Residue frames relative to the residue before (quaternion, step in Angstrom):
aa qw qx qy qz dx dy dz
M 1.0000 0.0000 0.0000 0.0000 0.00 0.00 0.00
D 0.3785 -0.7252 0.5194 0.2472 3.62 -0.76 0.97
T 0.7057 -0.5073 0.2991 0.3938 3.55 -1.26 0.50
S 0.6586 0.5162 -0.3225 0.4424 3.60 0.88 -0.89
T 0.6575 0.4954 -0.3062 0.4780 3.59 0.93 -0.88
R 0.6283 0.5470 -0.3265 0.4466 3.55 1.02 -0.83
I 0.6712 0.4950 -0.2991 0.4637 3.60 0.88 -0.91
E 0.6812 0.4871 -0.3031 0.4549 3.58 0.81 -0.97
S 0.6407 0.5331 -0.3235 0.4480 3.57 1.00 -0.81
V 0.6648 0.4970 -0.3045 0.4673 3.58 0.93 -0.88
L 0.6671 0.4983 -0.3087 0.4597 3.60 0.88 -0.88
Q 0.6304 0.5227 -0.3331 0.4674 3.58 0.97 -0.81
D 0.6709 0.5026 -0.2980 0.4566 3.57 0.91 -0.91
V 0.6419 0.5317 -0.3265 0.4457 3.60 0.93 -0.87
L 0.7077 0.4489 -0.2729 0.4724 3.60 0.83 -0.94
A 0.6346 0.5428 -0.3404 0.4322 3.58 0.98 -0.81
R 0.6755 0.5035 -0.3002 0.4472 3.60 0.99 -0.79
R 0.6963 0.4438 -0.2767 0.4915 3.62 1.24 -0.33
E 0.5862 0.5760 -0.3764 0.4277 3.58 1.23 -0.18
S 0.0698 0.7991 -0.5819 0.1336 3.54 -0.80 1.07
P 0.6033 -0.5549 0.4215 0.3878 3.60 -1.18 0.47
D 0.6393 0.5349 -0.3224 0.4486 3.58 1.23 -0.45
S 0.5697 0.6024 -0.3823 0.4079 3.59 1.24 -0.27
P 0.5340 -0.5711 0.4942 0.3803 3.59 -1.15 0.54
P 0.4212 -0.7657 0.4069 0.2660 3.63 -0.33 1.16
R 0.6804 0.4836 -0.3226 0.4462 3.63 0.89 -0.75
L 0.6095 0.5240 -0.3605 0.4732 3.60 1.08 -0.57
A 0.6456 0.5062 -0.3202 0.4737 3.59 0.94 -0.86
D 0.6442 0.5133 -0.3201 0.4681 3.59 1.00 -0.78
A 0.6567 0.5203 -0.3145 0.4462 3.58 0.96 -0.87
V 0.6320 0.5226 -0.3316 0.4664 3.60 1.02 -0.77
R 0.6745 0.4809 -0.2962 0.4755 3.57 0.86 -0.93
Y 0.6206 0.5517 -0.3270 0.4512 3.60 1.02 -0.83
A 0.6763 0.5041 -0.2903 0.4518 3.59 1.03 -0.82
V 0.7231 0.4508 -0.2416 0.4643 3.58 1.08 -0.70
F 0.8019 0.2024 -0.0787 0.5566 3.59 1.04 -0.79
P 0.5487 -0.2939 -0.7791 0.0750 1.53 -1.80 1.72
G 0.4977 -0.6880 0.4491 0.2779 3.54 -1.08 0.68
G 0.5528 -0.5554 0.4869 0.3858 3.50 -1.36 -0.06
G 0.8290 -0.1881 0.1500 0.5049 3.55 -0.88 -0.92
R 0.2647 -0.7801 0.5138 0.2394 3.59 1.30 -0.36
M 0.1780 0.8410 -0.4988 0.1105 3.58 1.06 0.69
R 0.6709 0.5169 -0.3123 0.4303 3.58 0.90 -0.86
P 0.7027 0.4226 -0.3049 0.4844 3.65 0.76 -0.81
R 0.6060 0.5396 -0.3650 0.4564 3.59 1.06 -0.60
L 0.6419 0.5130 -0.3197 0.4718 3.57 1.05 -0.77
A 0.6336 0.5287 -0.3339 0.4556 3.59 0.97 -0.81
L 0.6921 0.4631 -0.2813 0.4768 3.58 0.89 -0.90
A 0.6154 0.5445 -0.3528 0.4476 3.60 1.07 -0.67
V 0.6657 0.4820 -0.3039 0.4818 3.58 0.97 -0.83
A 0.6237 0.5253 -0.3383 0.4697 3.58 0.98 -0.82
G 0.6572 0.5119 -0.3032 0.4627 3.58 0.98 -0.84
A 0.6561 0.5091 -0.3123 0.4613 3.57 0.97 -0.83
C 0.7094 0.4395 -0.2429 0.4947 3.57 1.19 -0.61
G 0.7125 -0.4724 0.2515 0.4537 3.59 1.25 0.14
D 0.1482 -0.8395 0.5125 0.1030 3.61 1.23 -0.48
D 0.1854 0.8317 -0.5030 0.1444 3.58 0.82 1.00
A 0.7443 0.2588 -0.1877 0.5863 3.61 1.30 -0.13
P 0.1318 -0.8610 0.4837 0.0855 3.61 0.50 1.16
D 0.5971 0.5567 -0.3798 0.4351 3.62 1.06 -0.54
A 0.6496 0.5011 -0.3057 0.4832 3.56 1.02 -0.80
A 0.6536 0.5050 -0.3129 0.4689 3.59 0.96 -0.83
N 0.6345 0.5267 -0.3284 0.4606 3.58 0.99 -0.81
A 0.6717 0.4952 -0.2985 0.4631 3.57 0.90 -0.93
A 0.6444 0.5226 -0.3200 0.4574 3.58 0.99 -0.84
A 0.6629 0.5008 -0.3035 0.4665 3.58 0.92 -0.89
A 0.6589 0.5025 -0.3078 0.4675 3.59 0.94 -0.88
A 0.6442 0.5275 -0.3260 0.4478 3.59 0.97 -0.82
I 0.6395 0.5194 -0.3241 0.4649 3.59 0.95 -0.83
E 0.6796 0.4874 -0.2983 0.4601 3.59 0.91 -0.89
M 0.6475 0.5073 -0.3363 0.4585 3.61 0.97 -0.72
L 0.6205 0.5142 -0.3447 0.4814 3.59 1.05 -0.65
H 0.6338 0.5230 -0.3289 0.4654 3.57 0.99 -0.79
C 0.6598 0.5011 -0.3092 0.4669 3.59 0.90 -0.91
A 0.6311 0.5251 -0.3305 0.4656 3.58 1.01 -0.78
S 0.6613 0.5091 -0.3151 0.4519 3.58 0.94 -0.86
L 0.6311 0.5261 -0.3382 0.4588 3.60 1.06 -0.67
I 0.6139 0.5415 -0.3472 0.4576 3.59 0.99 -0.80
H 0.7189 0.4443 -0.2553 0.4697 3.56 0.77 -1.05
D 0.6238 0.5562 -0.3348 0.4352 3.60 1.02 -0.79
D 0.7038 0.4852 -0.2602 0.4489 3.58 1.04 -0.80
L 0.4795 0.7035 -0.4317 0.2980 3.62 1.20 -0.35
P 0.6417 -0.5506 0.3703 0.3847 3.60 -1.13 0.56
C 0.6481 0.5276 -0.3307 0.4385 3.61 1.07 -0.61
F 0.7091 0.3560 -0.2448 0.5572 3.60 1.29 -0.23
D 0.8573 -0.0144 0.0310 0.5137 3.62 -0.27 -1.22
D 0.2070 -0.7906 0.5356 0.2128 3.57 1.18 -0.56
A 0.2328 0.7903 -0.5241 0.2159 3.56 0.94 0.97
Q 0.3384 -0.7769 0.5050 0.1641 3.55 -0.83 1.00
V 0.7781 0.2581 -0.1133 0.5613 3.57 1.20 -0.53
R 0.0623 0.7683 -0.6356 0.0437 3.55 -1.10 0.78
R 0.8417 0.0187 -0.0654 0.5356 3.56 -0.87 1.01
G 0.7115 -0.5062 0.2453 0.4211 3.53 1.00 0.92
K 0.7244 0.3271 -0.2447 0.5552 3.61 1.19 0.29
P 0.6880 -0.4615 0.3202 0.4594 3.62 -1.17 0.28
S 0.4980 -0.6520 0.4776 0.3144 3.58 -0.94 0.86
V 0.7057 -0.5111 0.2807 0.4025 3.56 -1.20 0.52
H 0.6842 0.4786 -0.3174 0.4494 3.62 0.87 -0.79
V 0.6044 0.5272 -0.3587 0.4776 3.60 1.18 -0.44
A 0.7173 0.4598 -0.2491 0.4605 3.57 0.92 -0.93
Y 0.8325 0.2160 -0.0702 0.5054 3.60 0.97 -0.83
G 0.5692 -0.5870 0.3917 0.4220 3.59 1.24 -0.12
E 0.6515 -0.5665 0.3495 0.3639 3.55 -1.19 0.62
R 0.6658 0.5323 -0.3269 0.4080 3.58 0.83 -0.93
L 0.6940 0.4495 -0.2785 0.4886 3.58 0.90 -0.89
A 0.5961 0.5565 -0.3717 0.4435 3.59 1.10 -0.57
V 0.6420 0.5075 -0.3233 0.4751 3.59 0.93 -0.86
L 0.6914 0.4805 -0.2813 0.4603 3.58 0.87 -0.95
A 0.6288 0.5285 -0.3402 0.4579 3.61 1.01 -0.73
G 0.6465 0.5062 -0.3178 0.4741 3.59 0.97 -0.80
D 0.6490 0.5099 -0.3131 0.4699 3.58 0.95 -0.88
A 0.6594 0.5212 -0.3107 0.4438 3.58 0.92 -0.93
L 0.6574 0.5079 -0.3156 0.4586 3.60 0.99 -0.76
I 0.6109 0.5370 -0.3569 0.4594 3.60 1.04 -0.67
V 0.6704 0.4819 -0.2972 0.4796 3.58 0.89 -0.93
L 0.6557 0.5305 -0.3117 0.4375 3.57 0.95 -0.89
A 0.5857 0.5765 -0.3710 0.4324 3.59 1.10 -0.63
F 0.6962 0.4551 -0.2743 0.4827 3.58 0.89 -0.92
E 0.6287 0.5358 -0.3320 0.4555 3.57 1.03 -0.77
T 0.6320 0.5444 -0.3241 0.4463 3.57 1.03 -0.80
L 0.6498 0.4962 -0.3170 0.4807 3.57 0.99 -0.79
A 0.6448 0.5257 -0.3250 0.4497 3.57 0.96 -0.86
D 0.6396 0.5368 -0.3242 0.4445 3.59 1.00 -0.78
A 0.6789 0.4985 -0.2857 0.4571 3.57 1.13 -0.62
A 0.4333 0.7428 -0.4385 0.2612 3.57 1.28 -0.16
A 0.5728 0.6247 -0.3863 0.3638 3.59 1.07 -0.62
S 0.6890 0.4906 -0.2923 0.4463 3.60 1.03 -0.73
A 0.7995 -0.0003 0.0203 0.6003 3.60 1.13 -0.57
P 0.0855 -0.8641 0.4924 0.0589 3.63 0.60 1.09
E 0.6417 0.5451 -0.3359 0.4222 3.59 1.03 -0.70
R 0.6683 0.5048 -0.2992 0.4572 3.60 1.21 -0.37
L 0.5031 0.7096 -0.4023 0.2855 3.58 1.23 -0.42
P 0.6464 0.5276 -0.3678 0.4106 3.69 0.75 -0.79
A 0.6690 0.4910 -0.3058 0.4668 3.59 0.90 -0.88
L 0.6421 0.5295 -0.3229 0.4507 3.59 0.98 -0.85
L 0.6768 0.4905 -0.2935 0.4638 3.59 0.92 -0.90
R 0.6342 0.5193 -0.3360 0.4639 3.60 0.98 -0.77
T 0.6543 0.5140 -0.3184 0.4542 3.57 0.89 -0.89
L 0.6665 0.4992 -0.3062 0.4613 3.56 0.90 -0.90
G 0.6695 0.5101 -0.3078 0.4437 3.58 0.88 -0.90
R 0.6774 0.4944 -0.2989 0.4554 3.57 0.91 -0.89
S 0.6320 0.5449 -0.3418 0.4322 3.58 1.12 -0.53
V 0.7040 0.4606 -0.2527 0.4780 3.58 1.24 -0.41
G 0.8204 0.3606 -0.1446 0.4195 3.57 0.69 -1.14
L 0.7258 -0.3731 0.3406 0.4669 3.50 -1.21 -0.77
P 0.6371 -0.1675 -0.7405 -0.1329 1.52 -2.18 1.22
S 0.7723 0.3984 -0.1614 0.4678 3.59 1.20 -0.27
G 0.4762 0.6666 -0.4522 0.3525 3.60 1.07 0.63
I 0.7454 -0.4120 0.2756 0.4457 3.54 -1.30 -0.07
C 0.5722 0.5651 -0.3934 0.4455 3.62 1.13 -0.46
A 0.6465 0.5060 -0.3128 0.4776 3.57 1.00 -0.82
G 0.6351 0.5329 -0.3291 0.4520 3.57 1.00 -0.79
Q 0.6595 0.4892 -0.3024 0.4840 3.58 0.98 -0.85
A 0.6575 0.5400 -0.3130 0.4220 3.57 0.98 -0.86
W 0.5930 0.5760 -0.3819 0.4131 3.59 1.07 -0.60
E 0.5861 0.5640 -0.3789 0.4414 3.59 1.16 -0.43
C 0.6835 0.4882 -0.2730 0.4691 3.58 1.23 -0.45
E 0.5573 0.6180 -0.3898 0.3945 3.59 1.26 -0.19
P 0.5031 -0.6980 0.4166 0.2934 3.61 -0.84 0.93
N 0.7410 0.4203 -0.2321 0.4695 3.60 1.08 -0.63
G 0.5169 -0.6771 0.4058 0.3312 3.59 1.25 0.20
V 0.3083 -0.7240 0.5923 0.1734 3.54 -1.35 -0.24
P 0.5700 -0.5777 0.4384 0.3861 3.62 -1.07 0.57
L 0.6172 -0.5992 0.3673 0.3537 3.56 -1.02 0.84
D 0.6910 0.4905 -0.3132 0.4287 3.60 0.78 -0.93
K 0.6427 0.5110 -0.3284 0.4668 3.59 1.02 -0.72
Y 0.6294 0.5355 -0.3248 0.4599 3.56 1.03 -0.81
E 0.6608 0.5067 -0.3020 0.4641 3.58 0.94 -0.89
Q 0.6516 0.5350 -0.3138 0.4367 3.56 0.97 -0.90
L 0.7368 0.4138 -0.2348 0.4804 3.58 0.95 -0.84
K 0.6976 0.5014 -0.2996 0.4150 3.58 0.73 -1.02
T 0.8156 0.1599 -0.0562 0.5532 3.59 0.92 -0.87
G 0.6676 0.5563 -0.3113 0.3847 3.57 0.88 -0.94
S 0.6075 0.5980 -0.3713 0.3679 3.60 1.02 -0.71
L 0.6998 0.4434 -0.2870 0.4810 3.62 0.92 -0.79
F 0.6084 0.5229 -0.3563 0.4790 3.59 1.09 -0.59
A 0.6442 0.5066 -0.3206 0.4749 3.59 0.98 -0.83
A 0.6360 0.5209 -0.3242 0.4681 3.57 0.99 -0.83
A 0.6333 0.5505 -0.3372 0.4268 3.60 0.99 -0.78
T 0.7024 0.4428 -0.2866 0.4779 3.60 0.87 -0.84
V 0.6469 0.5172 -0.3230 0.4578 3.58 0.97 -0.82
I 0.7114 0.4634 -0.2654 0.4569 3.57 0.81 -1.03
G 0.5958 0.5556 -0.3622 0.4528 3.59 1.13 -0.55
A 0.6640 0.4814 -0.2977 0.4886 3.57 0.99 -0.85
E 0.6643 0.5123 -0.3057 0.4502 3.59 0.95 -0.89
A 0.6234 0.5371 -0.3401 0.4552 3.59 1.04 -0.72
A 0.7076 0.4201 -0.2463 0.5120 3.59 1.18 -0.58
G 0.6145 -0.6099 0.3292 0.3769 3.57 1.25 0.34
R 0.5519 0.5996 -0.4014 0.4181 3.59 1.23 0.30
D 0.5755 -0.5165 0.4903 0.4020 3.55 -1.33 0.23
G 0.3332 -0.7985 0.4708 0.1725 3.56 -0.57 1.12
Q 0.5699 0.6601 -0.3849 0.3021 3.59 1.07 -0.65
P 0.6396 0.5143 -0.3599 0.4437 3.67 0.94 -0.63
W 0.6604 0.5090 -0.3007 0.4630 3.59 1.24 -0.33
R 0.4674 0.7147 -0.4342 0.2868 3.60 1.22 -0.22
T 0.6438 0.5429 -0.3410 0.4178 3.60 0.90 -0.86
L 0.6058 0.5603 -0.3579 0.4370 3.59 0.98 -0.79
G 0.7168 0.4438 -0.2662 0.4673 3.59 0.75 -0.99
A 0.6446 0.5344 -0.3270 0.4381 3.56 0.96 -0.86
K 0.6771 0.4838 -0.2950 0.4696 3.59 0.92 -0.89
L 0.6524 0.4972 -0.3200 0.4740 3.60 0.99 -0.81
G 0.6335 0.5299 -0.3332 0.4549 3.58 1.03 -0.72
E 0.6386 0.5034 -0.3208 0.4858 3.57 0.98 -0.82
A 0.6440 0.5224 -0.3224 0.4565 3.57 0.96 -0.88
Y 0.6600 0.5060 -0.3110 0.4600 3.57 0.94 -0.85
Q 0.6452 0.5082 -0.3271 0.4674 3.61 1.01 -0.74
V 0.6190 0.5169 -0.3451 0.4801 3.59 1.02 -0.74
A 0.6571 0.4995 -0.3102 0.4716 3.58 0.94 -0.87
D 0.6321 0.5268 -0.3298 0.4627 3.58 1.04 -0.74
D 0.6147 0.5291 -0.3395 0.4764 3.59 1.07 -0.71
I 0.6479 0.5046 -0.3105 0.4788 3.57 1.01 -0.82
R 0.6586 0.5080 -0.3069 0.4625 3.59 0.91 -0.90
D 0.6149 0.5700 -0.3463 0.4207 3.58 1.03 -0.74
V 0.7234 0.4046 -0.2317 0.5092 3.58 1.14 -0.61
Y 0.8372 0.2882 -0.0914 0.4558 3.56 0.79 -1.04
A 0.6119 0.5604 -0.3705 0.4174 3.61 1.16 -0.24
D 0.5014 -0.6049 0.5231 0.3301 3.51 -1.34 0.33
A 0.5231 -0.6697 0.4254 0.3112 3.59 -0.80 1.02
E 0.6411 0.5288 -0.3325 0.4458 3.59 1.02 -0.76
D 0.6648 0.4812 -0.3014 0.4855 3.58 0.99 -0.81
L 0.6820 0.5073 -0.2806 0.4459 3.55 1.04 -0.85
G 0.3565 -0.7587 0.4766 0.2651 3.59 1.11 -0.62
K 0.7504 0.2162 -0.1816 0.5977 3.57 1.28 0.35
P 0.6524 -0.5291 0.3438 0.4198 3.62 -1.16 0.36
T 0.2921 -0.7258 0.5928 0.1910 3.55 -1.23 0.53
G 0.7257 0.4474 -0.3130 0.4185 3.56 -1.32 0.18
R 0.4096 0.7452 -0.4549 0.2646 3.59 1.24 0.21
D 0.6050 0.5664 -0.3766 0.4139 3.63 1.00 -0.69
E 0.6731 0.4830 -0.2888 0.4797 3.56 0.93 -0.91
A 0.6769 0.5144 -0.2957 0.4357 3.56 0.88 -0.97
L 0.7694 0.3448 -0.1725 0.5093 3.59 1.00 -0.85
D 0.3990 -0.7487 0.4494 0.2798 3.59 1.32 0.14
R 0.3110 0.7626 -0.5028 0.2624 3.56 0.89 0.98
P 0.6117 -0.5210 0.4188 0.4231 3.61 -1.17 0.36
S 0.0525 0.8001 -0.5917 0.0839 3.56 -0.97 0.87
A 0.4986 -0.6597 0.4773 0.2972 3.56 -0.96 0.89
V 0.6485 0.5162 -0.3256 0.4549 3.60 1.00 -0.76
R 0.6645 0.4984 -0.3096 0.4628 3.59 0.93 -0.86
E 0.7291 0.4362 -0.2420 0.4685 3.59 0.99 -0.81
L 0.8140 0.2880 -0.1114 0.4921 3.59 0.93 -0.92
G 0.4417 -0.6487 0.4896 0.3799 3.59 1.19 -0.44
L 0.6950 -0.4935 0.3153 0.4171 3.58 -1.24 0.35
E 0.7064 0.4594 -0.2882 0.4548 3.59 0.73 -0.99
G 0.6398 0.5207 -0.3224 0.4643 3.56 1.03 -0.74
A 0.6468 0.5126 -0.3143 0.4691 3.56 1.03 -0.80
K 0.6527 0.5019 -0.3181 0.4700 3.59 0.97 -0.81
A 0.6380 0.5160 -0.3289 0.4675 3.60 1.02 -0.75
R 0.6419 0.5114 -0.3203 0.4732 3.58 1.00 -0.80
L 0.6163 0.5487 -0.3363 0.4539 3.57 1.01 -0.81
N 0.6840 0.4887 -0.2882 0.4586 3.59 0.84 -0.97
T 0.6432 0.5256 -0.3197 0.4559 3.58 1.00 -0.83
L 0.6598 0.5148 -0.3044 0.4550 3.57 0.95 -0.89
V 0.6435 0.5124 -0.3271 0.4651 3.59 0.98 -0.79
E 0.6649 0.4946 -0.3091 0.4666 3.59 0.93 -0.86
D 0.6334 0.5161 -0.3284 0.4738 3.58 1.02 -0.76
A 0.6281 0.5408 -0.3302 0.4517 3.58 1.04 -0.79
V 0.6736 0.4954 -0.2960 0.4618 3.57 0.85 -0.97
A 0.6692 0.5147 -0.3044 0.4411 3.57 0.93 -0.88
S 0.6742 0.5302 -0.2923 0.4229 3.59 1.13 -0.60
I 0.4799 0.6969 -0.4417 0.2982 3.62 1.19 -0.31
P 0.3996 -0.7285 0.4999 0.2445 3.61 -0.68 1.04
Q 0.6053 -0.5301 0.4353 0.4039 3.54 -1.26 0.30
C 0.1820 0.7536 -0.6071 0.1743 3.55 -0.92 0.99
P 0.6913 -0.5030 0.3037 0.4205 3.61 -1.16 0.39
G 0.7967 0.3089 -0.1593 0.4945 3.60 0.97 -0.76
R 0.2140 0.8322 -0.4948 0.1297 3.59 1.17 0.51
D 0.6785 0.5027 -0.3109 0.4362 3.60 0.79 -0.94
Q 0.6634 0.4940 -0.3058 0.4714 3.58 0.94 -0.85
L 0.6380 0.5292 -0.3256 0.4548 3.58 1.04 -0.76
I 0.6228 0.5327 -0.3355 0.4645 3.58 1.01 -0.78
Q 0.6571 0.5070 -0.3105 0.4634 3.58 0.90 -0.87
L 0.6537 0.5180 -0.3120 0.4551 3.56 0.96 -0.86
I 0.6707 0.4991 -0.3059 0.4555 3.59 0.89 -0.89
R 0.6512 0.5022 -0.3283 0.4647 3.58 0.90 -0.80
S 0.6510 0.5159 -0.3120 0.4612 3.59 1.00 -0.79
E 0.6945 0.4876 -0.2776 0.4504 3.56 0.88 -0.97
T 0.6918 0.4926 -0.2992 0.4350 3.60 0.88 -0.86
K 0.5365 0.6037 -0.4156 0.4183 3.59 1.17 -0.28
R 0.6805 0.4890 -0.2838 0.4661 3.59 1.19 -0.49
F 0.4306 0.7251 -0.4494 0.2946 3.59 1.27 0.02
L 0.7020 0.4843 -0.2740 0.4444 3.57 0.94 -0.93
P 0.6008 -0.5350 0.4348 0.4047 3.61 -1.19 0.41
K 0.6605 -0.5437 0.3436 0.3873 3.56 -1.13 0.66
S 0.6672 0.5231 -0.3184 0.4240 3.58 0.88 -0.92
L 0.6943 0.4618 -0.2784 0.4767 3.58 0.94 -0.86
A 0.6276 0.5328 -0.3375 0.4565 3.57 1.03 -0.73
Q 0.6537 0.5019 -0.3103 0.4739 3.58 0.99 -0.82
A 0.6435 0.5215 -0.3229 0.4578 3.57 1.02 -0.80
A 0.6556 0.5090 -0.3104 0.4635 3.57 1.02 -0.83
A 0.6412 0.5240 -0.3182 0.4615 3.57 1.06 -0.78
């Protein structure tokens, strides 16, 4: 089974096992709407890639870890799009959850996905119970204070702003870092040596997202563009210019590759990361660079 099929199968199974006639039907629909169809599934793919490079000796644990990371990401998108934050009307090429289901159900759907992420990891404990504490700690730290995605979102609410690199590390890098750490932990390895890989890739992805916000086509992107300027948010393009942002992106990718610890699948992982990061830039800029 290829990685994409594996991720979709696990997510489908997780949601199907929680759907019941006793559930509020519109809330269940909103949760499923937020998860499917997915975007690039970059975070769970990264978690499984690291688990694979480390041997993937407990695939049920790796599957649960990857699914949990993706559900947290989906929850963050729901909340990020709310009128109190970005007020984004479109996500992944369709109306955002609060547009389709209303604000109240959007908040609840995001909350439900966060809880479901932790429940999914707990359910996987039977296959590798000794690994569960580390997996849960990694997941929790990726969400909360002081360095999770909630903290990253909160910096947008601070009157004095935040340095660009710190914003990138929290807003996007925290879940990427969690993906690499949790992938290694699911395979029975110490996850901390893998944190730099995820953190650097997350920063790179945020820089690319800043570039896409200015130069990508909204239809290709599947969400509105120009939001950083409109909402006065930190942005690599606004601070460094296009060429500076592209140079920072390349540096971060190289730093990420250099940080990969020794493991059985290191060479294959390097090839995969280089291939995947080439798709970070908008199509027009990537074609121009080629």
